[in-house]
RODO-2510 file (C-alpha; in nm, 4 decimals, decimal comma):
residues 188
     n   res          X          Y          Z
     1     m     3,0831     5,5267    -1,5166
     2     k     3,1123     5,1539    -1,5742
     3     n     2,7774     5,0957    -1,3963
     4     i     2,6037     5,3424    -1,6272
     5     r     2,7289     5,1496    -1,9305
     6     v     2,5844     4,8274    -1,7882
     7     v     2,2472     4,9962    -1,7258
     8     v     2,2400     5,1385    -2,0802
     9     l     2,3272     4,7944    -2,2230
    10     i     2,0472     4,6284    -2,0215
    11     v     1,7942     4,8904    -2,1338
    12     i     1,8930     4,8446    -2,4992
    13     m     1,8990     4,4630    -2,4864
    14     a     1,5745     4,4054    -2,2877
    15     p     1,3348     4,4364    -2,5859
    16     l     1,5547     4,2062    -2,7943
    17     l     1,5518     3,9383    -2,5259
    18     v     1,1722     3,9452    -2,4972
    19     a     1,1299     3,9299    -2,8768
    20     h     1,2153     3,5576    -2,8917
    21     r     0,9839     3,4345    -2,6207
    22     v     0,7724     3,1388    -2,7339
    23     n     0,4003     3,0955    -2,6818
    24     i     0,1675     2,8002    -2,7081
    25     f    -0,2071     2,8305    -2,7464
    26     a    -0,4276     2,5201    -2,7388
    27     l    -0,7874     2,4868    -2,8512
    28     v    -1,0119     2,1840    -2,8060
    29     g    -1,2137     2,1132    -3,1182
    30     g    -1,4208     1,8005    -3,1549
    31     d    -1,2204     1,4960    -3,0535
    32     s    -0,8811     1,6627    -3,0922
    33     i    -0,6664     1,9422    -2,9549
    34     v    -0,4985     2,1890    -3,1885
    35     c    -0,1944     2,3755    -3,0596
    36     q    -0,0532     2,6838    -3,2253
    37     c     0,3043     2,7697    -3,1347
    38     y     0,4566     3,1067    -3,2164
    39     y     0,7262     3,3507    -3,1148
    40     n     0,6419     3,6832    -2,9509
    41     d     0,6574     3,8575    -3,2900
    42     g     0,3951     3,6165    -3,4330
    43     a     0,6343     3,3995    -3,6370
    44     p     0,5472     3,0267    -3,6199
    45     v     0,7618     2,7872    -3,4192
    46     h     0,8086     2,5174    -3,6796
    47     n     0,9510     2,1660    -3,6532
    48     q     1,0021     2,1784    -3,2778
    49     k     0,9318     1,9170    -3,0118
    50     i     0,6057     1,9035    -2,8136
    51     e     0,5276     1,6668    -2,5269
    52     v     0,1899     1,6015    -2,3650
    53     f     0,1713     1,4866    -2,0020
    54     r    -0,1116     1,3580    -1,7816
    55     t    -0,1747     1,4860    -1,4280
    56     s     0,0339     1,1991    -1,2903
    57     g     0,3360     1,3194    -1,4913
    58     e     0,3124     1,0268    -1,7318
    59     k     0,4053     1,1253    -2,0863
    60     l     0,1023     1,0653    -2,3046
    61     l     0,2621     1,1461    -2,6387
    62     e     0,5178     1,3584    -2,8176
    63     g     0,5536     1,5041    -3,1629
    64     q     0,6641     1,8069    -3,3634
    65     t     0,5002     2,1249    -3,4810
    66     d     0,4413     2,1518    -3,8545
    67     d     0,5805     2,4274    -4,0797
    68     a     0,2969     2,6629    -3,9776
    69     g     0,3611     2,6057    -3,6044
    70     y     0,0629     2,3734    -3,5465
    71     f     0,0425     2,0449    -3,3607
    72     r    -0,2784     1,8394    -3,3593
    73     f    -0,3569     1,5337    -3,1512
    74     a    -0,6444     1,3324    -3,0099
    75     p    -0,5892     1,2967    -2,6345
    76     g    -0,7771     0,9675    -2,5935
    77     v    -0,8074     1,0330    -2,2167
    78     k    -1,0192     1,2647    -2,0023
    79     d    -0,7557     1,4017    -1,7665
    80     d    -0,5865     1,7376    -1,7124
    81     l    -0,3135     1,7650    -1,9755
    82     k     0,0076     1,9669    -1,9659
    83     i     0,1395     2,0504    -2,3130
    84     v     0,5058     2,1530    -2,3263
    85     l     0,6760     2,3144    -2,6264
    86     y     1,0565     2,2963    -2,6532
    87     a     1,1672     2,5550    -2,9095
    88     g     1,5437     2,5121    -2,8834
    89     m     1,8136     2,7234    -2,7174
    90     g     1,6331     2,7102    -2,3805
    91     h     1,3010     2,8405    -2,5126
    92     k     1,0091     2,6589    -2,3536
    93     a     0,6363     2,7226    -2,3153
    94     e     0,3624     2,5304    -2,1363
    95     t    -0,0136     2,5299    -2,1270
    96     i    -0,2683     2,3269    -1,9337
    97     i    -0,5910     2,1840    -2,0732
    98     k    -0,8388     2,1014    -1,7971
    99     a    -1,0217     1,7678    -1,8161
   100     s    -1,3524     1,9542    -1,7956
   101     g    -1,2799     2,1087    -2,1355
   102     l    -1,2018     1,7791    -2,3050
   103     p    -1,4571     1,5685    -2,4910
   104     e    -1,5707     1,2388    -2,3470
   105     v    -1,3513     0,9491    -2,4524
   106     k    -1,5428     0,7447    -2,7046
   107     k    -1,4931     0,3745    -2,6894
   108     p    -1,5684     0,1864    -3,0098
   109     r    -1,9113     0,0334    -3,0089
   110     v    -1,9037    -0,3402    -3,0575
   111     e    -2,1943    -0,5564    -3,1609
   112     k    -2,2187    -0,8863    -2,9816
   113     a    -2,1634    -1,1789    -3,2130
   114     s    -2,2392    -1,5425    -3,1837
   115     i    -1,9640    -1,7730    -3,0651
   116     s    -1,8740    -1,8587    -3,4239
   117     q    -1,8380    -1,4916    -3,5293
   118     k    -1,5871    -1,2294    -3,4186
   119     a    -1,7030    -0,8970    -3,2685
   120     v    -1,7546    -0,6363    -3,5396
   121     e    -1,6907    -0,2667    -3,4823
   122     v    -1,9740    -0,0457    -3,5995
   123     v    -1,8511     0,2035    -3,8613
   124     p    -2,0317     0,5398    -3,8825
   125     e    -2,2015     0,6324    -4,2100
   126     k    -2,0173     0,8479    -4,4666
   127     t    -2,1106     1,2176    -4,4702
   128     g    -2,0413     1,2814    -4,8386
   129     l    -1,7166     1,4730    -4,7633
   130     d    -1,3872     1,3005    -4,8166
   131     e    -1,1284     1,3230    -4,5399
   132     e    -0,9058     1,5705    -4,7236
   133     e    -1,1934     1,8137    -4,7840
   134     l    -1,3022     1,7889    -4,4202
   135     r    -0,9453     1,8553    -4,3009
   136     r    -0,9217     2,1607    -4,5263
   137     i    -1,2490     2,3059    -4,3948
   138     v    -1,1609     2,2430    -4,0316
   139     g    -0,8122     2,3865    -4,0876
   140     e    -0,9563     2,7076    -4,2319
   141     v    -1,1955     2,7517    -3,9397
   142     v    -0,9254     2,6823    -3,6808
   143     e    -0,6805     2,9209    -3,8521
   144     e    -0,9445     3,1952    -3,8570
   145     k    -1,0130     3,1525    -3,4842
   146     f    -0,6445     3,1291    -3,3941
   147     s    -0,5389     3,4314    -3,5984
   148     s    -0,7812     3,6656    -3,4228
   149     l    -0,6896     3,5312    -3,0791
   150     r    -0,3193     3,5341    -3,1619
   151     g    -0,3411     3,9021    -3,2597
   152     l    -0,5062     3,9891    -2,9288
   153     i    -0,2496     3,7925    -2,7303
   154     i     0,0469     3,9462    -2,9142
   155     r    -0,0868     4,3002    -2,8621
   156     e    -0,1437     4,2298    -2,4939
   157     q     0,2056     4,0826    -2,4498
   158     r     0,3692     4,3775    -2,6215
   159     s     0,1896     4,6314    -2,4043
   160     t     0,2711     4,4321    -2,0926
   161     s     0,6336     4,4009    -2,2003
   162     l     0,6671     4,7768    -2,2535
   163     t     0,5176     4,8400    -1,9100
   164     a     0,7554     4,5877    -1,7556
   165     i     1,0550     4,7443    -1,9292
   166     i     0,9639     5,0954    -1,8148
   167     g     0,9030     4,9645    -1,4621
   168     g     1,2399     4,7870    -1,4684
   169     i     1,4170     5,1059    -1,5742
   170     g     1,2452     5,2855    -1,2852
   171     y     1,3694     5,0240    -1,0407
   172     i     1,7231     5,0533    -1,1759
   173     f     1,7227     5,4320    -1,1371
   174     g     1,5787     5,3945    -0,7873
   175     i     1,8522     5,1504    -0,6863
   176     f     2,1219     5,3767    -0,8293
   177     g     1,9655     5,6704    -0,6431
   178     l     1,9836     5,4780    -0,3166
   179     l     2,3426     5,3739    -0,3879
   180     l     2,4425     5,7348    -0,4579
   181     y     2,2601     5,8524    -0,1451
   182     f     2,4391     5,6031     0,0819
   183     r     2,7725     5,6697    -0,0910
   184     k     2,7348     6,0437    -0,0369
   185     k     2,6256     5,9876     0,3239
   186     r     2,9286     5,7656     0,3881
   187     q     3,1628     6,0329     0,2440
   188     s     3,0159     6,3012     0,4710
***
């Protein structure tokens, strides 16, 4: 009877345990990488630590997600990157960005100067948009792309989780069936 209580408790608690899983989704856009971090129910993981590592294991940088669960950075290297999200209380998620998906690292162009002059970095021309306006436009586009992908991922995870839970219940009943079979056989 005690074993049945444990099984019932596991079956009831399994969906609650999966509900707080964290996810990280990274998208390369232009010269930067935008990461969106969210819980399984779609809520943003805000103000949590993120670390970015190179293939060698060297930490490239670290930072925190913003209030909407985003973290943006310019990698500055063309190497496979591992991005790790630490969402507290043991929650952790990782994703890998392959070097082939990263933009080429741009080195500043320098004009040669005479011995009496210092090298001068060439500054690109202004586009007519101020930085704040450009950030707003890019943010809207990225949010639109992320929201549709996030919805697909969440639906897929939920369906997979339900399948896993039902499969787990089947395994539990199978194990209990075998235990009862061997118990009955031993009593005979």
